[in-house]
All heavy atoms as a GROMACS GRO file, in nm:
protein
  620
    1MET      N    1  -0.421   2.120   1.928
    1MET     CA    2  -0.321   2.065   1.846
    1MET      C    3  -0.202   2.027   1.934
    1MET      O    4  -0.151   2.099   2.013
    1MET     CB    5  -0.280   2.178   1.742
    1MET     CG    6  -0.160   2.134   1.659
    1MET     SD    7  -0.130   2.244   1.520
    1MET     CE    8   0.000   2.353   1.598
    2VAL      N    9  -0.154   1.905   1.909
    2VAL     CA   10  -0.046   1.851   1.982
    2VAL      C   11   0.077   1.853   1.888
    2VAL      O   12   0.075   1.792   1.779
    2VAL     CB   13  -0.082   1.709   2.029
    2VAL    CG1   14   0.042   1.642   2.081
    2VAL    CG2   15  -0.199   1.695   2.110
    3LEU      N   16   0.180   1.912   1.932
    3LEU     CA   17   0.303   1.917   1.856
    3LEU      C   18   0.390   1.795   1.889
    3LEU      O   19   0.420   1.769   2.008
    3LEU     CB   20   0.384   2.046   1.890
    3LEU     CG   21   0.515   2.061   1.815
    3LEU    CD1   22   0.493   2.074   1.669
    3LEU    CD2   23   0.584   2.179   1.859
    4THR      N   24   0.422   1.714   1.787
    4THR     CA   25   0.504   1.598   1.807
    4THR      C   26   0.647   1.632   1.764
    4THR      O   27   0.664   1.692   1.658
    4THR     CB   28   0.446   1.479   1.723
    4THR    OG1   29   0.311   1.466   1.760
    4THR    CG2   30   0.529   1.358   1.736
    5ILE      N   31   0.738   1.584   1.839
    5ILE     CA   32   0.882   1.599   1.795
    5ILE      C   33   0.938   1.456   1.802
    5ILE      O   34   0.962   1.401   1.908
    5ILE     CB   35   0.954   1.695   1.890
    5ILE    CG1   36   0.894   1.832   1.887
    5ILE    CG2   37   1.102   1.698   1.846
    5ILE    CD1   38   0.950   1.938   1.975
    6THR      N   39   0.958   1.406   1.679
    6THR     CA   40   1.012   1.277   1.660
    6THR      C   41   1.161   1.284   1.644
    6THR      O   42   1.217   1.371   1.582
    6THR     CB   43   0.954   1.206   1.530
    6THR    OG1   44   0.819   1.216   1.532
    6THR    CG2   45   1.006   1.072   1.522
    7SER      N   46   1.238   1.202   1.734
    7SER     CA   47   1.381   1.202   1.736
    7SER      C   48   1.443   1.108   1.635
    7SER      O   49   1.380   1.012   1.594
    7SER     CB   50   1.434   1.180   1.882
    7SER     OG   51   1.408   1.041   1.910
    8ILE      N   52   1.571   1.130   1.610
    8ILE     CA   53   1.651   1.032   1.535
    8ILE      C   54   1.646   0.903   1.608
    8ILE      O   55   1.636   0.794   1.541
    8ILE     CB   56   1.783   1.089   1.519
    8ILE    CG1   57   1.788   1.205   1.416
    8ILE    CG2   58   1.877   0.982   1.464
    8ILE    CD1   59   1.921   1.270   1.395
    9GLN      N   60   1.650   0.905   1.739
    9GLN     CA   61   1.648   0.776   1.812
    9GLN      C   62   1.522   0.706   1.793
    9GLN      O   63   1.517   0.578   1.784
    9GLN     CB   64   1.675   0.810   1.962
    9GLN     CG   65   1.676   0.679   2.052
    9GLN     CD   66   1.783   0.587   2.012
    9GLN    OE1   67   1.898   0.621   1.975
    9GLN    NE2   68   1.764   0.461   2.025
   10ASP      N   69   1.406   0.771   1.788
   10ASP     CA   70   1.280   0.709   1.762
   10ASP      C   71   1.282   0.629   1.628
   10ASP      O   72   1.239   0.518   1.618
   10ASP     CB   73   1.165   0.813   1.757
   10ASP     CG   74   1.139   0.883   1.883
   10ASP    OD1   75   1.168   0.820   1.998
   10ASP    OD2   76   1.095   0.996   1.894
   11VAL      N   77   1.334   0.706   1.526
   11VAL     CA   78   1.350   0.638   1.397
   11VAL      C   79   1.441   0.527   1.395
   11VAL      O   80   1.417   0.416   1.341
   11VAL     CB   81   1.389   0.744   1.282
   11VAL    CG1   82   1.414   0.678   1.154
   11VAL    CG2   83   1.290   0.859   1.279
   12SER      N   84   1.552   0.538   1.469
   12SER     CA   85   1.651   0.428   1.488
   12SER      C   86   1.586   0.307   1.546
   12SER      O   87   1.607   0.190   1.494
   12SER     CB   88   1.770   0.466   1.566
   12SER     OG   89   1.847   0.570   1.507
   13GLU      N   90   1.503   0.328   1.648
   13GLU     CA   91   1.438   0.210   1.711
   13GLU      C   92   1.340   0.144   1.617
   13GLU      O   93   1.341   0.011   1.611
   13GLU     CB   94   1.360   0.257   1.839
   13GLU     CG   95   1.452   0.298   1.948
   13GLU     CD   96   1.383   0.372   2.066
   13GLU    OE1   97   1.260   0.363   2.065
   13GLU    OE2   98   1.452   0.420   2.141
   14VAL      N   99   1.269   0.207   1.529
   14VAL     CA  100   1.189   0.154   1.434
   14VAL      C  101   1.263   0.075   1.326
   14VAL      O  102   1.237  -0.036   1.297
   14VAL     CB  103   1.097   0.259   1.366
   14VAL    CG1  104   1.023   0.197   1.246
   14VAL    CG2  105   0.993   0.318   1.466
   15LEU      N  106   1.373   0.141   1.274
   15LEU     CA  107   1.450   0.082   1.170
   15LEU      C  108   1.518  -0.051   1.226
   15LEU      O  109   1.525  -0.152   1.151
   15LEU     CB  110   1.561   0.168   1.123
   15LEU     CG  111   1.517   0.286   1.039
   15LEU    CD1  112   1.626   0.389   1.015
   15LEU    CD2  113   1.470   0.234   0.905
   16THR      N  114   1.552  -0.042   1.350
   16THR     CA  115   1.614  -0.171   1.411
   16THR      C  116   1.522  -0.290   1.408
   16THR      O  117   1.560  -0.405   1.394
   16THR     CB  118   1.669  -0.136   1.557
   16THR    OG1  119   1.764  -0.034   1.541
   16THR    CG2  120   1.728  -0.257   1.626
   17SER      N  121   1.392  -0.252   1.428
   17SER     CA  122   1.288  -0.360   1.441
   17SER      C  123   1.238  -0.423   1.308
   17SER      O  124   1.166  -0.511   1.311
   17SER     CB  125   1.173  -0.309   1.525
   17SER     OG  126   1.096  -0.219   1.446
   18LEU      N  127   1.282  -0.350   1.200
   18LEU     CA  128   1.228  -0.389   1.065
   18LEU      C  129   1.321  -0.483   0.996
   18LEU      O  130   1.440  -0.450   0.985
   18LEU     CB  131   1.192  -0.269   0.982
   18LEU     CG  132   1.090  -0.173   1.039
   18LEU    CD1  133   1.082  -0.041   0.958
   18LEU    CD2  134   0.954  -0.246   1.060
   19PRO      N  135   1.264  -0.586   0.924
   19PRO     CA  136   1.353  -0.681   0.854
   19PRO      C  137   1.384  -0.634   0.714
   19PRO      O  138   1.451  -0.707   0.644
   19PRO     CB  139   1.264  -0.813   0.852
   19PRO     CG  140   1.128  -0.756   0.855
   19PRO     CD  141   1.131  -0.638   0.935
   20HIS      N  142   1.340  -0.509   0.670
   20HIS     CA  143   1.357  -0.466   0.538
   20HIS      C  144   1.515  -0.443   0.513
   20HIS      O  145   1.576  -0.400   0.595
   20HIS     CB  146   1.285  -0.334   0.515
   20HIS     CG  147   1.269  -0.291   0.374
   20HIS    ND1  148   1.380  -0.232   0.301
   20HIS    CD2  149   1.174  -0.298   0.286
   20HIS    CE1  150   1.336  -0.209   0.179
   20HIS    NE2  151   1.214  -0.249   0.166
   21HIS      N  152   1.557  -0.482   0.389
   21HIS     CA  153   1.696  -0.481   0.355
   21HIS      C  154   1.755  -0.337   0.362
   21HIS      O  155   1.875  -0.327   0.378
   21HIS     CB  156   1.722  -0.549   0.218
   21HIS     CG  157   1.667  -0.475   0.106
   21HIS    ND1  158   1.538  -0.488   0.062
   21HIS    CD2  159   1.725  -0.388   0.016
   21HIS    CE1  160   1.512  -0.417  -0.036
   21HIS    NE2  161   1.626  -0.355  -0.074
   22LEU      N  162   1.677  -0.241   0.338
   22LEU     CA  163   1.726  -0.095   0.338
   22LEU      C  164   1.728  -0.048   0.490
   22LEU      O  165   1.805   0.053   0.507
   22LEU     CB  166   1.641  -0.005   0.263
   22LEU     CG  167   1.663   0.007   0.114
   22LEU    CD1  168   1.561   0.100   0.051
   22LEU    CD2  169   1.810   0.057   0.085
   23ALA      N  170   1.670  -0.108   0.573
   23ALA     CA  171   1.657  -0.055   0.718
   23ALA      C  172   1.794  -0.039   0.774
   23ALA      O  173   1.831   0.059   0.838
   23ALA     CB  174   1.566  -0.139   0.802
   24GLN      N  175   1.884  -0.149   0.757
   24GLN     CA  176   2.021  -0.136   0.806
   24GLN      C  177   2.105  -0.038   0.749
   24GLN      O  178   2.181   0.038   0.820
   24GLN     CB  179   2.081  -0.278   0.792
   24GLN     CG  180   2.034  -0.388   0.883
   24GLN     CD  181   2.036  -0.352   1.026
   24GLN    OE1  182   2.147  -0.311   1.082
   24GLN    NE2  183   1.925  -0.357   1.094
   25LYS      N  184   2.086  -0.011   0.612
   25LYS     CA  185   2.164   0.092   0.556
   25LYS      C  186   2.116   0.239   0.611
   25LYS      O  187   2.198   0.326   0.643
   25LYS     CB  188   2.134   0.096   0.401
   25LYS     CG  189   2.194   0.214   0.326
   25LYS     CD  190   2.151   0.208   0.181
   25LYS     CE  191   2.201   0.343   0.111
   25LYS     NZ  192   2.142   0.357  -0.019
   26TRP      N  193   1.987   0.259   0.628
   26TRP     CA  194   1.931   0.380   0.678
   26TRP      C  195   1.972   0.400   0.824
   26TRP      O  196   1.985   0.513   0.867
   26TRP     CB  197   1.787   0.384   0.654
   26TRP     CG  198   1.738   0.393   0.508
   26TRP    CD1  199   1.829   0.395   0.392
   26TRP    CD2  200   1.610   0.420   0.457
   26TRP    NE1  201   1.755   0.412   0.294
   26TRP    CE2  202   1.618   0.425   0.314
   26TRP    CE3  203   1.485   0.433   0.522
   26TRP    CZ2  204   1.514   0.448   0.242
   26TRP    CZ3  205   1.373   0.455   0.445
   26TRP    CH2  206   1.391   0.456   0.304
   27LEU      N  207   1.980   0.295   0.897
   27LEU     CA  208   2.012   0.301   1.035
   27LEU      C  209   2.144   0.368   1.061
   27LEU      O  210   2.164   0.438   1.160
   27LEU     CB  211   2.016   0.160   1.094
   27LEU     CG  212   2.015   0.137   1.241
   27LEU    CD1  213   1.892   0.211   1.309
   27LEU    CD2  214   2.012  -0.008   1.279
   28GLY      N  215   2.242   0.353   0.964
   28GLY     CA  216   2.364   0.418   0.981
   28GLY      C  217   2.379   0.564   0.914
   28GLY      O  218   2.490   0.620   0.912
   29ASN      N  219   2.271   0.613   0.880
   29ASN     CA  220   2.271   0.750   0.817
   29ASN      C  221   2.177   0.839   0.887
   29ASN      O  222   2.062   0.840   0.878
   29ASN     CB  223   2.223   0.735   0.668
   29ASN     CG  224   2.240   0.858   0.589
   29ASN    OD1  225   2.221   0.963   0.638
   29ASN    ND2  226   2.286   0.842   0.469
   30ASP      N  227   2.249   0.939   0.967
   30ASP     CA  228   2.170   1.029   1.053
   30ASP      C  229   2.085   1.130   0.969
   30ASP      O  230   1.980   1.171   1.011
   30ASP     CB  231   2.268   1.104   1.142
   30ASP     CG  232   2.312   1.018   1.264
   30ASP    OD1  233   2.257   0.918   1.291
   30ASP    OD2  234   2.407   1.062   1.330
   31LEU      N  235   2.135   1.164   0.850
   31LEU     CA  236   2.055   1.252   0.763
   31LEU      C  237   1.925   1.193   0.723
   31LEU      O  238   1.827   1.264   0.721
   31LEU     CB  239   2.147   1.295   0.642
   31LEU     CG  240   2.078   1.398   0.551
   31LEU    CD1  241   2.034   1.525   0.620
   31LEU    CD2  242   2.165   1.431   0.434
   32ILE      N  243   1.926   1.072   0.678
   32ILE     CA  244   1.794   0.995   0.649
   32ILE      C  245   1.711   0.993   0.769
   32ILE      O  246   1.591   1.018   0.752
   32ILE     CB  247   1.832   0.855   0.594
   32ILE    CG1  248   1.894   0.861   0.459
   32ILE    CG2  249   1.703   0.765   0.592
   32ILE    CD1  250   1.933   0.731   0.394
   33LYS      N  251   1.764   0.960   0.882
   33LYS     CA  252   1.680   0.942   1.002
   33LYS      C  253   1.622   1.077   1.042
   33LYS      O  254   1.497   1.084   1.080
   33LYS     CB  255   1.756   0.883   1.122
   33LYS     CG  256   1.791   0.737   1.090
   33LYS     CD  257   1.869   0.671   1.212
   33LYS     CE  258   2.008   0.727   1.232
   33LYS     NZ  259   2.084   0.652   1.328
   34LYS      N  260   1.698   1.181   1.028
   34LYS     CA  261   1.644   1.318   1.060
   34LYS      C  262   1.544   1.361   0.962
   34LYS      O  263   1.436   1.411   1.004
   34LYS     CB  264   1.761   1.420   1.062
   34LYS     CG  265   1.715   1.558   1.098
   34LYS     CD  266   1.834   1.660   1.095
   34LYS     CE  267   1.789   1.794   1.128
   34LYS     NZ  268   1.900   1.892   1.131
   35THR      N  269   1.558   1.327   0.833
   35THR     CA  270   1.457   1.358   0.732
   35THR      C  271   1.327   1.284   0.761
   35THR      O  272   1.226   1.337   0.749
   35THR     CB  273   1.518   1.319   0.590
   35THR    OG1  274   1.634   1.393   0.572
   35THR    CG2  275   1.419   1.355   0.483
   36ILE      N  276   1.336   1.161   0.801
   36ILE     CA  277   1.221   1.080   0.826
   36ILE      C  278   1.145   1.144   0.944
   36ILE      O  279   1.020   1.154   0.944
   36ILE     CB  280   1.251   0.928   0.845
   36ILE    CG1  281   1.298   0.870   0.715
   36ILE    CG2  282   1.127   0.858   0.901
   36ILE    CD1  283   1.357   0.728   0.725
   37ALA      N  284   1.227   1.172   1.046
   37ALA     CA  285   1.162   1.218   1.169
   37ALA      C  286   1.095   1.352   1.141
   37ALA      O  287   0.970   1.368   1.184
   37ALA     CB  288   1.265   1.240   1.274
   38LEU      N  289   1.150   1.445   1.074
   38LEU     CA  290   1.085   1.569   1.038
   38LEU      C  291   0.966   1.550   0.951
   38LEU      O  292   0.860   1.614   0.969
   38LEU     CB  293   1.184   1.666   0.976
   38LEU     CG  294   1.296   1.721   1.062
   38LEU    CD1  295   1.403   1.802   0.978
   38LEU    CD2  296   1.238   1.814   1.163
   39SER      N  297   0.986   1.469   0.853
   39SER     CA  298   0.865   1.437   0.757
   39SER      C  299   0.750   1.379   0.834
   39SER      O  300   0.636   1.418   0.809
   39SER     CB  301   0.910   1.344   0.648
   39SER     OG  302   1.007   1.398   0.567
   40TYR      N  303   0.778   1.294   0.928
   40TYR     CA  304   0.667   1.233   1.013
   40TYR      C  305   0.598   1.342   1.090
   40TYR      O  306   0.468   1.340   1.094
   40TYR     CB  307   0.723   1.122   1.102
   40TYR     CG  308   0.630   1.054   1.178
   40TYR    CD1  309   0.524   0.981   1.123
   40TYR    CD2  310   0.628   1.059   1.323
   40TYR    CE1  311   0.431   0.914   1.199
   40TYR    CE2  312   0.536   0.991   1.399
   40TYR     CZ  313   0.439   0.920   1.346
   40TYR     OH  314   0.339   0.862   1.417
   41ASP      N  315   0.677   1.422   1.154
   41ASP     CA  316   0.611   1.532   1.228
   41ASP      C  317   0.535   1.613   1.139
   41ASP      O  318   0.414   1.657   1.184
   41ASP     CB  319   0.718   1.615   1.304
   41ASP     CG  320   0.788   1.542   1.414
   41ASP    OD1  321   0.742   1.430   1.455
   41ASP    OD2  322   0.895   1.590   1.453
   42TYR      N  323   0.574   1.662   1.026
   42TYR     CA  324   0.494   1.744   0.937
   42TYR      C  325   0.373   1.667   0.887
   42TYR      O  326   0.263   1.722   0.872
   42TYR     CB  327   0.583   1.789   0.814
   42TYR     CG  328   0.676   1.897   0.843
   42TYR    CD1  329   0.813   1.886   0.820
   42TYR    CD2  330   0.634   2.016   0.913
   42TYR    CE1  331   0.905   1.984   0.847
   42TYR    CE2  332   0.730   2.114   0.943
   42TYR     CZ  333   0.857   2.100   0.909
   42TYR     OH  334   0.949   2.200   0.938
   43TRP      N  335   0.383   1.540   0.859
   43TRP     CA  336   0.276   1.460   0.819
   43TRP      C  337   0.164   1.464   0.919
   43TRP      O  338   0.046   1.494   0.891
   43TRP     CB  339   0.310   1.314   0.796
   43TRP     CG  340   0.196   1.215   0.782
   43TRP    CD1  341   0.148   1.146   0.884
   43TRP    CD2  342   0.126   1.189   0.663
   43TRP    NE1  343   0.043   1.071   0.842
   43TRP    CE2  344   0.024   1.095   0.701
   43TRP    CE3  345   0.133   1.234   0.532
   43TRP    CZ2  346  -0.065   1.042   0.609
   43TRP    CZ3  347   0.042   1.182   0.445
   43TRP    CH2  348  -0.051   1.082   0.476
   44LEU      N  349   0.202   1.435   1.041
   44LEU     CA  350   0.101   1.439   1.158
   44LEU      C  351   0.033   1.572   1.168
   44LEU      O  352  -0.090   1.586   1.187
   44LEU     CB  353   0.158   1.396   1.288
   44LEU     CG  354   0.207   1.251   1.297
   44LEU    CD1  355   0.270   1.227   1.430
   44LEU    CD2  356   0.094   1.154   1.275
   45GLU      N  357   0.110   1.684   1.166
   45GLU     CA  358   0.062   1.814   1.180
   45GLU      C  359  -0.025   1.864   1.061
   45GLU      O  360  -0.128   1.918   1.080
   45GLU     CB  361   0.184   1.909   1.189
   45GLU     CG  362   0.135   2.050   1.222
   45GLU     CD  363   0.257   2.142   1.239
   45GLU    OE1  364   0.363   2.104   1.300
   45GLU    OE2  365   0.249   2.261   1.195
   46ASP      N  366   0.019   1.823   0.942
   46ASP     CA  367  -0.059   1.878   0.829
   46ASP      C  368  -0.170   1.800   0.786
   46ASP      O  369  -0.270   1.852   0.731
   46ASP     CB  370   0.039   1.881   0.705
   46ASP     CG  371   0.148   1.986   0.720
   46ASP    OD1  372   0.138   2.072   0.807
   46ASP    OD2  373   0.254   1.977   0.645
   47THR      N  374  -0.169   1.668   0.814
   47THR     CA  375  -0.285   1.582   0.760
   47THR      C  376  -0.385   1.544   0.866
   47THR      O  377  -0.497   1.510   0.838
   47THR     CB  378  -0.225   1.451   0.695
   47THR    OG1  379  -0.170   1.378   0.802
   47THR    CG2  380  -0.128   1.487   0.582
   48ASN      N  381  -0.348   1.535   0.989
   48ASN     CA  382  -0.422   1.481   1.098
   48ASN      C  383  -0.468   1.344   1.071
   48ASN      O  384  -0.566   1.296   1.123
   48ASN     CB  385  -0.540   1.574   1.137
   48ASN     CG  386  -0.495   1.704   1.192
   48ASN    OD1  387  -0.409   1.706   1.278
   48ASN    ND2  388  -0.553   1.809   1.151
   49ILE      N  389  -0.400   1.273   0.980
   49ILE     CA  390  -0.428   1.140   0.946
   49ILE      C  391  -0.339   1.048   1.042
   49ILE      O  392  -0.222   1.050   1.035
   49ILE     CB  393  -0.398   1.097   0.812
   49ILE    CG1  394  -0.491   1.180   0.712
   49ILE    CG2  395  -0.420   0.949   0.774
   49ILE    CD1  396  -0.455   1.169   0.569
   50PRO      N  397  -0.403   0.964   1.125
   50PRO     CA  398  -0.319   0.886   1.222
   50PRO      C  399  -0.240   0.777   1.148
   50PRO      O  400  -0.296   0.702   1.068
   50PRO     CB  401  -0.418   0.825   1.312
   50PRO     CG  402  -0.550   0.823   1.238
   50PRO     CD  403  -0.540   0.941   1.146
   51MET      N  404  -0.112   0.779   1.172
   51MET     CA  405  -0.024   0.683   1.123
   51MET      C  406   0.094   0.661   1.224
   51MET      O  407   0.144   0.761   1.272
   51MET     CB  408   0.036   0.722   0.989
   51MET     CG  409   0.126   0.623   0.926
   51MET     SD  410   0.204   0.683   0.767
   51MET     CE  411   0.070   0.668   0.655
   52THR      N  412   0.125   0.544   1.252
   52THR     CA  413   0.233   0.518   1.346
   52THR      C  414   0.369   0.545   1.276
   52THR      O  415   0.374   0.546   1.156
   52THR     CB  416   0.235   0.376   1.402
   52THR    OG1  417   0.272   0.295   1.295
   52THR    CG2  418   0.105   0.334   1.467
   53LEU      N  419   0.467   0.576   1.357
   53LEU     CA  420   0.598   0.600   1.300
   53LEU      C  421   0.645   0.476   1.222
   53LEU      O  422   0.705   0.485   1.120
   53LEU     CB  423   0.697   0.629   1.415
   53LEU     CG  424   0.845   0.653   1.365
   53LEU    CD1  425   0.855   0.772   1.259
   53LEU    CD2  426   0.930   0.687   1.483
   54GLU      N  427   0.617   0.352   1.276
   54GLU     CA  428   0.657   0.233   1.199
   54GLU      C  429   0.589   0.223   1.066
   54GLU      O  430   0.657   0.192   0.968
   54GLU     CB  431   0.618   0.107   1.285
   54GLU     CG  432   0.662  -0.021   1.215
   54GLU     CD  433   0.640  -0.144   1.301
   54GLU    OE1  434   0.610  -0.135   1.419
   54GLU    OE2  435   0.655  -0.249   1.237
   55GLU      N  436   0.459   0.256   1.061
   55GLU     CA  437   0.393   0.260   0.929
   55GLU      C  438   0.449   0.364   0.832
   55GLU      O  439   0.467   0.333   0.711
   55GLU     CB  440   0.246   0.291   0.948
   55GLU     CG  441   0.164   0.176   1.017
   55GLU     CD  442   0.027   0.232   1.059
   55GLU    OE1  443   0.007   0.351   1.094
   55GLU    OE2  444  -0.060   0.140   1.068
   56PHE      N  445   0.489   0.479   0.890
   56PHE     CA  446   0.547   0.584   0.811
   56PHE      C  447   0.683   0.538   0.756
   56PHE      O  448   0.708   0.558   0.635
   56PHE     CB  449   0.556   0.706   0.891
   56PHE     CG  450   0.597   0.834   0.816
   56PHE    CD1  451   0.494   0.901   0.754
   56PHE    CD2  452   0.728   0.877   0.810
   56PHE    CE1  453   0.529   1.020   0.677
   56PHE    CE2  454   0.757   0.990   0.744
   56PHE     CZ  455   0.660   1.068   0.672
   57VAL      N  456   0.763   0.486   0.836
   57VAL     CA  457   0.894   0.441   0.793
   57VAL      C  458   0.882   0.326   0.694
   57VAL      O  459   0.955   0.327   0.586
   57VAL     CB  460   0.984   0.388   0.917
   57VAL    CG1  461   1.109   0.323   0.868
   57VAL    CG2  462   1.014   0.505   1.002
   58LEU      N  463   0.791   0.238   0.712
   58LEU     CA  464   0.767   0.133   0.619
   58LEU      C  465   0.728   0.184   0.482
   58LEU      O  466   0.773   0.135   0.371
   58LEU     CB  467   0.655   0.032   0.662
   58LEU     CG  468   0.713  -0.074   0.763
   58LEU    CD1  469   0.583  -0.147   0.825
   58LEU    CD2  470   0.801  -0.175   0.694
   59HIS      N  471   0.642   0.286   0.482
   59HIS     CA  472   0.600   0.357   0.358
   59HIS      C  473   0.728   0.416   0.285
   59HIS      O  474   0.744   0.402   0.167
   59HIS     CB  475   0.501   0.467   0.387
   59HIS     CG  476   0.451   0.533   0.258
   59HIS    ND1  477   0.363   0.478   0.179
   59HIS    CD2  478   0.480   0.654   0.217
   59HIS    CE1  479   0.340   0.560   0.082
   59HIS    NE2  480   0.410   0.668   0.097
   60TYR      N  481   0.826   0.472   0.361
   60TYR     CA  482   0.943   0.531   0.302
   60TYR      C  483   1.020   0.418   0.252
   60TYR      O  484   1.077   0.430   0.134
   60TYR     CB  485   1.020   0.597   0.419
   60TYR     CG  486   1.018   0.749   0.410
   60TYR    CD1  487   0.902   0.819   0.432
   60TYR    CD2  488   1.127   0.818   0.383
   60TYR    CE1  489   0.895   0.954   0.443
   60TYR    CE2  490   1.122   0.961   0.388
   60TYR     CZ  491   1.002   1.031   0.414
   60TYR     OH  492   1.005   1.165   0.407
   61LEU      N  493   1.038   0.303   0.320
   61LEU     CA  494   1.118   0.198   0.271
   61LEU      C  495   1.057   0.137   0.142
   61LEU      O  496   1.132   0.096   0.057
   61LEU     CB  497   1.129   0.081   0.378
   61LEU     CG  498   1.213   0.116   0.503
   61LEU    CD1  499   1.184   0.019   0.608
   61LEU    CD2  500   1.360   0.112   0.458
   62GLU      N  501   0.925   0.125   0.136
   62GLU     CA  502   0.859   0.057   0.017
   62GLU      C  503   0.864   0.152  -0.107
   62GLU      O  504   0.851   0.103  -0.217
   62GLU     CB  505   0.720   0.025   0.063
   62GLU     CG  506   0.703  -0.078   0.152
   62GLU     CD  507   0.561  -0.103   0.218
   62GLU    OE1  508   0.473  -0.024   0.169
   62GLU    OE2  509   0.549  -0.184   0.301
   63HIS      N  510   0.888   0.277  -0.081
   63HIS     CA  511   0.886   0.377  -0.191
   63HIS      C  512   1.017   0.449  -0.207
   63HIS      O  513   1.020   0.568  -0.254
   63HIS     CB  514   0.765   0.472  -0.184
   63HIS     CG  515   0.643   0.399  -0.185
   63HIS    ND1  516   0.583   0.340  -0.294
   63HIS    CD2  517   0.561   0.361  -0.079
   63HIS    CE1  518   0.467   0.293  -0.270
   63HIS    NE2  519   0.448   0.292  -0.134
   64SER      N  520   1.124   0.394  -0.161
   64SER     CA  521   1.268   0.464  -0.160
   64SER      C  522   1.296   0.521  -0.301
   64SER      O  523   1.370   0.612  -0.313
   64SER     CB  524   1.362   0.364  -0.108
   64SER     OG  525   1.380   0.255  -0.192
   65GLU      N  526   1.262   0.437  -0.405
   65GLU     CA  527   1.293   0.483  -0.546
   65GLU      C  528   1.241   0.617  -0.581
   65GLU      O  529   1.290   0.688  -0.667
   65GLU     CB  530   1.251   0.380  -0.644
   65GLU     CG  531   1.104   0.364  -0.664
   65GLU     CD  532   1.032   0.273  -0.567
   65GLU    OE1  533   1.093   0.232  -0.470
   65GLU    OE2  534   0.910   0.246  -0.587
   66TYR      N  535   1.137   0.660  -0.515
   66TYR     CA  536   1.072   0.798  -0.542
   66TYR      C  537   1.125   0.903  -0.454
   66TYR      O  538   1.084   1.018  -0.473
   66TYR     CB  539   0.925   0.785  -0.523
   66TYR     CG  540   0.856   0.684  -0.615
   66TYR    CD1  541   0.785   0.578  -0.557
   66TYR    CD2  542   0.869   0.695  -0.752
   66TYR    CE1  543   0.724   0.480  -0.635
   66TYR    CE2  544   0.805   0.596  -0.836
   66TYR     CZ  545   0.735   0.487  -0.777
   66TYR     OH  546   0.680   0.404  -0.853
   67LEU      N  547   1.205   0.873  -0.355
   67LEU     CA  548   1.254   0.971  -0.253
   67LEU      C  549   1.386   1.036  -0.287
   67LEU      O  550   1.427   1.125  -0.206
   67LEU     CB  551   1.257   0.897  -0.121
   67LEU     CG  552   1.130   0.842  -0.070
   67LEU    CD1  553   1.148   0.759   0.050
   67LEU    CD2  554   1.017   0.951  -0.046
   68GLY      N  555   1.451   1.001  -0.384
   68GLY     CA  556   1.577   1.055  -0.425
   68GLY      C  557   1.695   0.972  -0.394
   68GLY      O  558   1.689   0.870  -0.338
   69GLU      N  559   1.807   1.017  -0.442
   69GLU     CA  560   1.927   0.932  -0.444
   69GLU      C  561   1.974   0.899  -0.297
   69GLU      O  562   2.026   0.795  -0.277
   69GLU     CB  563   2.043   1.014  -0.514
   69GLU     CG  564   2.167   0.936  -0.531
   69GLU     CD  565   2.263   1.008  -0.617
   69GLU    OE1  566   2.228   1.087  -0.703
   69GLU    OE2  567   2.390   0.983  -0.596
   70LEU      N  568   1.953   0.992  -0.207
   70LEU     CA  569   1.988   0.969  -0.067
   70LEU      C  570   1.931   0.840  -0.016
   70LEU      O  571   1.985   0.762   0.054
   70LEU     CB  572   1.957   1.084   0.014
   70LEU     CG  573   1.978   1.072   0.169
   70LEU    CD1  574   2.133   1.066   0.203
   70LEU    CD2  575   1.920   1.194   0.253
   71PHE      N  576   1.805   0.814  -0.053
   71PHE     CA  577   1.729   0.700  -0.009
   71PHE      C  578   1.734   0.576  -0.086
   71PHE      O  579   1.684   0.470  -0.061
   71PHE     CB  580   1.575   0.740   0.011
   71PHE     CG  581   1.552   0.847   0.110
   71PHE    CD1  582   1.560   0.980   0.083
   71PHE    CD2  583   1.530   0.809   0.250
   71PHE    CE1  584   1.533   1.083   0.175
   71PHE    CE2  585   1.501   0.914   0.340
   71PHE     CZ  586   1.505   1.052   0.309
   72ALA      N  587   1.803   0.591  -0.199
   72ALA     CA  588   1.800   0.490  -0.301
   72ALA      C  589   1.851   0.351  -0.258
   72ALA      O  590   1.943   0.345  -0.175
   72ALA     CB  591   1.881   0.525  -0.422
   73ASP      N  592   1.787   0.252  -0.315
   73ASP     CA  593   1.833   0.105  -0.293
   73ASP      C  594   1.938   0.077  -0.401
   73ASP      O  595   1.905   0.060  -0.508
   73ASP     CB  596   1.715   0.021  -0.300
   73ASP     CG  597   1.750  -0.124  -0.279
   73ASP    OD1  598   1.872  -0.155  -0.254
   73ASP    OD2  599   1.663  -0.215  -0.273
   74GLU      N  600   2.056   0.076  -0.366
   74GLU     CA  601   2.163   0.054  -0.458
   74GLU      C  602   2.167  -0.084  -0.515
   74GLU      O  603   2.234  -0.110  -0.618
   74GLU     CB  604   2.309   0.084  -0.388
   74GLU     CG  605   2.316   0.236  -0.360
   74GLU     CD  606   2.420   0.255  -0.252
   74GLU    OE1  607   2.489   0.155  -0.207
   74GLU    OE2  608   2.444   0.373  -0.217
   75SER      N  609   2.093  -0.175  -0.459
   75SER     CA  610   2.097  -0.313  -0.517
   75SER      C  611   1.981  -0.328  -0.622
   75SER      O  612   1.975  -0.436  -0.685
   75SER     CB  613   2.054  -0.413  -0.399
   75SER     OG  614   1.926  -0.388  -0.350
   76SER      N  615   1.905  -0.223  -0.645
   76SER     CA  616   1.798  -0.231  -0.755
   76SER      C  617   1.863  -0.210  -0.888
   76SER      O  618   1.947  -0.128  -0.905
   76SER     CB  619   1.697  -0.127  -0.735
   76SER     OG  620   1.624  -0.143  -0.609
   0.00000   0.00000   0.00000
């Protein structure tokens, strides 16, 4: 078993590279980035389903309405 520790910086780099309109909002929120990083690590550990961090972040962005107010798209 390989323990992955995803950093806020890792998530920032992914968010910077994505054209999604929420990516810039999330880029400025360390709590969101920390939540994504921890969730990604748990996902990899619990499921053993390979998914890149970019794919994981895109999934979060595409389903922000289900993730709670912190992640909400205020333009919706």
